[in-house]
C-alpha positions as CSV (number, residue, x, y, z in Angstrom):
1,M,-4.5,9.4,11.1
2,F,-1.0,9.2,9.6
3,T,1.8,10.8,11.5
4,T,5.5,10.9,11.1
5,I,8.5,12.2,13.3
6,A,8.6,15.8,13.6
7,T,11.7,17.2,11.6
8,P,12.7,20.2,10.0
9,Y,13.6,18.4,6.9
10,F,10.9,18.1,4.1
11,W,11.7,14.6,2.8
12,R,10.5,12.9,6.1
13,G,6.8,13.5,5.3
14,I,7.3,12.7,1.6
15,A,8.7,9.4,2.3
16,A,6.0,8.5,4.8
17,D,3.1,9.6,2.5
18,L,4.9,7.8,-0.5
19,S,5.0,4.4,1.4
20,V,1.2,4.4,2.0
21,L,0.2,5.7,-1.5
22,A,2.9,2.8,-3.1
23,L,1.4,0.4,-1.0
24,T,-2.1,1.1,-1.6
25,C,-1.5,1.3,-5.4
26,G,0.6,-2.0,-5.5
27,V,-2.3,-3.7,-3.9
28,V,-5.1,-2.3,-6.2
29,I,-2.6,-3.5,-9.0
30,L,-2.4,-6.9,-7.8
31,F,-5.9,-7.5,-7.5
32,M,-7.5,-5.4,-10.2
33,F,-5.2,-5.3,-13.1
34,P,-4.3,-8.2,-15.5
35,K,-1.9,-10.8,-14.7
36,T,0.8,-8.7,-17.0
37,M,0.9,-5.8,-14.4
38,K,1.4,-7.9,-11.4
39,P,5.3,-7.2,-11.6
40,T,4.5,-3.6,-11.2
41,G,2.3,-4.3,-8.2
42,F,5.2,-6.0,-6.4
43,I,7.5,-3.3,-7.1
44,L,5.3,-0.6,-6.0
45,I,4.8,-2.6,-2.5
46,A,8.7,-3.1,-2.3
47,F,9.1,0.6,-2.9
48,G,6.5,1.4,0.0
49,V,8.4,-0.9,2.1
50,I,11.7,1.0,1.3
51,C,10.1,4.1,1.8
52,V,9.0,3.2,5.3
53,F,12.6,2.3,6.1
54,Y,13.9,5.4,4.6
55,S,11.6,7.7,6.8
56,S,12.2,5.5,9.7
57,R,9.4,6.8,11.7
58,A,6.0,6.0,9.8
59,I,3.6,5.2,12.1
60,L,-0.3,4.5,11.2
61,N,-2.4,5.2,14.4
62,P,-4.0,3.4,15.7
63,T,-3.0,0.4,13.4
64,S,0.6,-0.8,12.3
65,L,1.7,-0.7,8.7
66,W,1.1,-4.4,8.2
67,Q,-2.3,-4.2,9.5
68,F,-2.9,-1.2,7.0
69,F,-1.7,-3.6,4.1
70,L,-3.9,-6.4,5.2
71,S,-6.9,-4.3,5.4
72,I,-6.3,-2.9,2.0
73,S,-5.9,-6.0,0.6
74,S,-9.0,-7.5,2.2
75,I,-11.1,-4.5,0.9
76,V,-9.7,-4.7,-2.5
77,G,-9.9,-8.5,-2.8
78,G,-13.6,-8.4,-1.4
79,F,-14.5,-5.6,-3.9
80,K,-12.9,-7.9,-6.7
81,L,-15.1,-11.0,-5.5
82,L,-18.3,-9.0,-5.4
83,T,-17.5,-7.5,-8.9
84,D,-16.1,-10.3,-10.8
85,R,-18.7,-11.4,-13.6
86,Q,-16.8,-14.7,-14.4
87,F,-18.4,-17.6,-12.3
88,G,-16.4,-20.9,-12.6
89,G,-14.3,-20.7,-15.7
């Protein structure tokens, strides 16, 4: 469950949602796309972290954002290992 601080301003929830989407897309780009796209993945991850600081209350229950980032990285990395057709060069 993803929650943010209750506020009458509409951009608080958008920043929290954008942080999760940006982190997820950044990790997917880092693992699944060619090396030429890796800077885009790092930019998306940095944008996700900035959105977390902007929203100031983004909480992933029952995990922290760091644990979410590690779990997405593990899932995508494991999928890449299972589907990689190139064995040993």
